[in-house]
N, C-alpha and C positions, 0 to 999 in steps of 0.2 A: 134473354128472351127476345124473340122477333116481334116487331110491331108491323102488322099488315094493314094497308089502307086500300080498299078497292076503288074503282072508278067513281062510284057514287059518293064515297067518302071524300075523295079528292075534289069533286065538284063542290061539295058542301064547304070544304076548306076555303074555297075562293069567295064565298059570299061576302066577307068583309071588304073585298077588293074589287067589287064589280065595276066601280067607276074608274079603276086604274088600268092603264094600258098594259101594265105588267101582268095583271090577272088575266087579261084577254089573251095574251100570248101563251100563258100557262094553260088556260082552258083549251086553247086550240091544240096544244100539245097532246091533250088527252081526249080529243074529239075526233081523231082520225080513225073512226070506227063506224061501221054502218048502223050498229045498234048499241044502245047503252049497256046491253048485257055482255058485250065482248069484254074480256078481262084485261084491265090495266091495273096492275097491283104495284103498290109501293111498299117495299120491305126495308125496315130499319133493323139492323142487328149489330151485335158486338162480336159474333163468332165468325172470324175471317175464314176459317176452314170450311164452314157450311156454304160459302159462296165462291169457293175457289174455282170451280168449273165455270161459273157465270162470268167471273172476271176474265178468265182466259178466252171465253167465247166472244166477249165484246172487245177485247184488247187486240184487235186485228193487226195493228201496226207494231205490236210487241213493245209498247212503251215501257221501259224498265221501271221508271219512277212511279208507276201506278200498277205495277204487276203484283201478283200474289207474293212472290218471293221477296220483293222489296218491302211490301207492307208487313209481311211476317217478320222480317228482320228489324223493321222499324219498331214494331210492337215490343220486341224483345229488348231493344235498346232504350226504350222509354217506359220503364216499369211504372212510373207515377202518372202516366197519361192514359186516359180512356179513349179508345177508338170507336167511332160509330160509323158503320158502313151502310150505304143506301143503294138499293137496286130497284129500278123500275122495270116491270115485266109487261110485255104485251102477249097475251095468250101463252104465258109461261116461258116466253123467250126474253132474255135480258136485253133491254134497249138503252139503258143508262146506268152507269155506276159512278158513284162519288163517295167521298169519305170526309169525316170531320174528326178533329182532335179536341178533347176537353181537358183543360188545365185548371187546377185549383191553386189559387194564389193566396199568399199571406205576406206578413212582414219580411220573411226571409228572402223573398224574391226581389226586394228593393233595397238598395244601399242608400237609405235616406237619413242616416244619422247626422250627416253633415249638411243636410238641406236647411236653408235659412227661412223658409216660409213659415209663418205663424201657425198655419193650419196643419203642420206636420204631425203633431201629437194627436190631433183629431183623426187624421187619416190612418195613423198607426192603430188607434183604437178601433176605427171602423173595420180595418182589415183583420183585426184580432177577433172581433165578435161576428163579423159577416163572412160567411162562406162564399168567397168570390170565385166564380167559375167563368172561364173564358172558352167559348166555343169557336174554333177556328177551322175554316175550310181548308182541306189539304194539309200539307206538311208545314208546320210553323217554323221548322228549323232549316228550311230551304226556300229560296226565292225562285220564282218563274218556273216552277215545275208543274206538270200536268196534274190537275185535281179532279178531272171528270173524263169519263169515257162514254161515248154514245154511238148508237147505230144510226147513221145518216140516211138509211132507207126509211126509217120510221120517224126520225126527228130532224128538223132543219137546224142549221147552226144558229139561226136567230132565236130559237126557242130555248137554247140550253141555259144561258145566264138567267133569264127570268125563272126557269124551272128550279135552278139552284137556290135562288132567293126564297121561293116558297117552301122548298124542302128544308132550308135552314130554319124557317119560322115554324114549320111542322115539328121538326126535331126539338126546337127550343121549348115547345109546349110540354114535351116529355121530361126534359132535364132541367128546365128553368135556369138557364145561364144568366150571369150578371152582364156579360158582354158577348156579342156575336161579331166575329171578324170575317169578312169575305175578302179573299185575296186569290191571286193566281188563277184568274179566269183566262188562261193563256190561249191566244189564238181565237177568242170569241169576240163578236161584235159588241161594243160597249152599249150598255143600257143608258138612256138619258138620265141625267142626275135627278130630274124631277120624279122619275119612277122610283128610284131608290128612296128619295126623301118622303114620298107619299107612303112608303112602307116602313117608315121609321128609321131609316139608315142616315148616317151623318158622314160628312167629309171634314173631319176635325183637324187633321194635319196631313202633310205630304209625307209619303214614305219613299226614300231614295236609297239607291245603292250606287257604289262607285265602280266605274269601268274605265279601262284604258285601251284605246285602239292601238294595235301593233302595226307599225309601218312595215310594209312588205319588203322594203329595202334593207331593213335591219337583219343581220345574220348572227350577230353576237351582241352581248351587252355593251361592248366597246362602241359599237355603231350608235347605240342609244346615247352613251356618254358624250359622243362627239357632237351631238345636236343639242345638248343642254346649254343654256346660258351659263356664263362664267360662274355666277354665284352657286347655282344648283349643281354644276359639275364639280366644284370644289367640295360641296357638301357630300355628294355621292362618293367621291374618291376617299374622303375621310371616313365615311361609313364602311366602305369596303376594306380600308386599311385596318379598321378596328377589329375586323374578323379574320385577319390574315393568319392567325394561329389556330383557327378553328377548322375542323374537317367537316366536309359535307357528305352525307350518306343518304341514299334512298333505300328505305327498308323493303324487304321482300314481304309477301303475305305472311310467311312463317315468322319473320322477325317482328311484324306488327303485333302478332299474338304474343310472342315471347317478351316484348317490351311494353305490354299494356300498362303495367304499373307506373313505369316512368312517364309514358305518354299521358296517362290520366293525372298524375301529379302535376306536370307542367300545365296541362289544360286547366285544371282547377285553380291554379295560381292566377290564370288570366280571368277565369269566371268570377273569382272573388273580388276582382277590381271593377267589374262591370256595374254600371248604375242600375241595370235591370237584367235579371236572369230568369227567363221563363221556366226553364227546367234544367236539371243536371242529368245528362244521359248516363246510362248504366256503364259498368266497368268494361263491358265488351263492345262498346259503341264503335270504336275504330276497327275492331276485328270484323264486326258485322258489316260495316260499310265496305271493307275490303272484300268480303265474301260475296256481297251483292253486286258491287260495281266491277269487280275483277280488275282487268287491265286498265280500266278508266279511273281507278282510284290509286293514289300514291301518298306516301308520307315521306317527306324530306326532312332530315335532321341535321342539326349542328352539334358537333361534339367538341368538348374541351378535353383533350386527352381521351380517356375512355368514358367520360361522363357526358350523357345527353343533356344539353342545356337549353335547347330550343327545337321546335319542330313546326312544320305546317303541313296540313293535309290538303290534297288536291283532287278535284274532280274535273276530268277533261271530257270534252266533246270534240266533234270534228273541227269546229272553229274556235272554241273557247278553252282557256286555261283558268280555272277558278280556284283561288285560294279559299279554302273552307275554314275549318276550325284550326286554331293555332295554340301553341303553348310555349312558355319560356320562363326561365328563372328571373324573377323581377330584380333580385339583388345584383344580377350580372348584366342587366339590360343596358345600363348607361355605359359601362366599360366596353362592351362588345357591340353596342348598337344593334341588339338582337332584333328588335321589331323592324327597324329600317332595313336590316340585312335580309329579313324574311321577304319584305316587299321587293327588294332588288333581286333576290334569288328567284322569286316567282316570276318576275319580269324576264330574267335571263332564260329561264326554262320555257316560257311562252314564246320568246324569240327563237330559240333553238328549235323548238317543235313547230315553228311556222304557224302559230295560231293567229287568228285575226283580232282577238280581244282578250285582255286580262281582266277577269272579274274579281272584285275585291270586297264585296259585301257592304254592310251598312255602318260599320263602326270606324272611328278614327279618320273622319273625312279629311281633316286638315293634312295629316301625314300623307294620305293617298293622293290628295290634290298636288302636293309637292312632288310626287312622282310623275304626275302628268295625267292622272285619272280625272274623270268628269262624272257628275251625277246623272243618274238615270232614274226617272220617276216611275214608281210602281203603283198600280191600282190598289187602293186600300180603303175599304169602307167599314164602318162599324155601326152596330145598334146597341144602345145602352138602356135596355128595358128596366133594369133593376139597380140603378146606381144613382145616388143623389147628385145634384148639380155641383155642390161644393167639392165633392170628391173628384168629379170630372175636371173642374177648374184647377184643383191642386195638381192633378196629373199633367195637365197641359203646361202649367208653370214649371213643374219638375222636369219634364222632358225637354222643354224649351230652354232650360238653364244649363243643360249638360253640354259638353264640348261640341258635339256634332251639330248643334243648332247655331253655333257661332263661327263655324269654319269659313274660310275664305277661298274662293277659287284661285288657283295659282296657274301661272303660265311658264313652266320651267324650260320649255323648248325654245330654241332661238327664234322660231316663228311666232312665239307668244308676243303679247303686247309690250311687256316691259320686263327687264331683268330685275327690277325692284319689287315685283309682285311677291 
């Protein structure tokens, strides 16, 4: 069912925020009309098909990762996730489109059995009896992707982020989430922190991803190895030697579909080891990605004889080579150094394809730092309207106790500070 809110309704929504600059910006967004009777409608819906033409009309730059085809494939791949789409119209012309994902969390999403905090049992009980819903702007499974389209004839770039905040609050009134997460306001001017705070948002922890710049002088992986300090070069050579009996294969689109069971099996082995897993994509996840991204999506595999024992998926852009989801047999990881060989293989491909940066995501920071990657901070704010303080504090302790909060920046290249890092 669609929820429609006309201009007068939107203006009324602003009344609690009249003293906040954020509300002023949003109000201006809906005041570019000669009379108050001119139509500005906000529509919230779950039916993507019903707004297909509107998305196409406003997606003038043909941004793939917020296109109808992409979102349709994403819906199919995430059957346990609710999608909420928002369109703002001016006189029936779409001038803004954005979307949110709604996740339901319980104990199965957290690997907390080995957690040492006293309040663990209390949190487990809370998650058992409380229907915890997380509302996230854009695609929770990808970083730095476009989450909003707008018509710059009717809206200025400075108005978009404040508008998104008020839309999130409006949507939250309908679905009553436990947590609201705002991320991926890519290319938009930042809103002052005080404006977020005045509207109940918090900056609880930093969100980082790891990236490695690729030296333009490198043409092969050997060029990279030559600039490593002695200790790291020795490690890299041992890692490569461990995989000398493995074969490397890039799957075709057809082969991705044919091997989906093997891919999912290896992928789930990795998911089961994660401290936190937001959702488990459907069995056709990789096939759907391949169909949407086409030549920009690849899956590279390591085979031991005829058996696939590891893989990594890749999304490429003009300048970036991104290692996305991976999978491998944990019982063979030590013997063949599968995880580190995935990193080195990805670096090799990025070098060969003359990319400017290797993107490595947000897990296993220490291993990626040993490769030469460095952290990049992402904007990440949350609102916690329906969650007790003791649960918030436990989660902060939990996430700060996992490996990635204790990693150390490394300097493996000879230009680094010390070989002993």
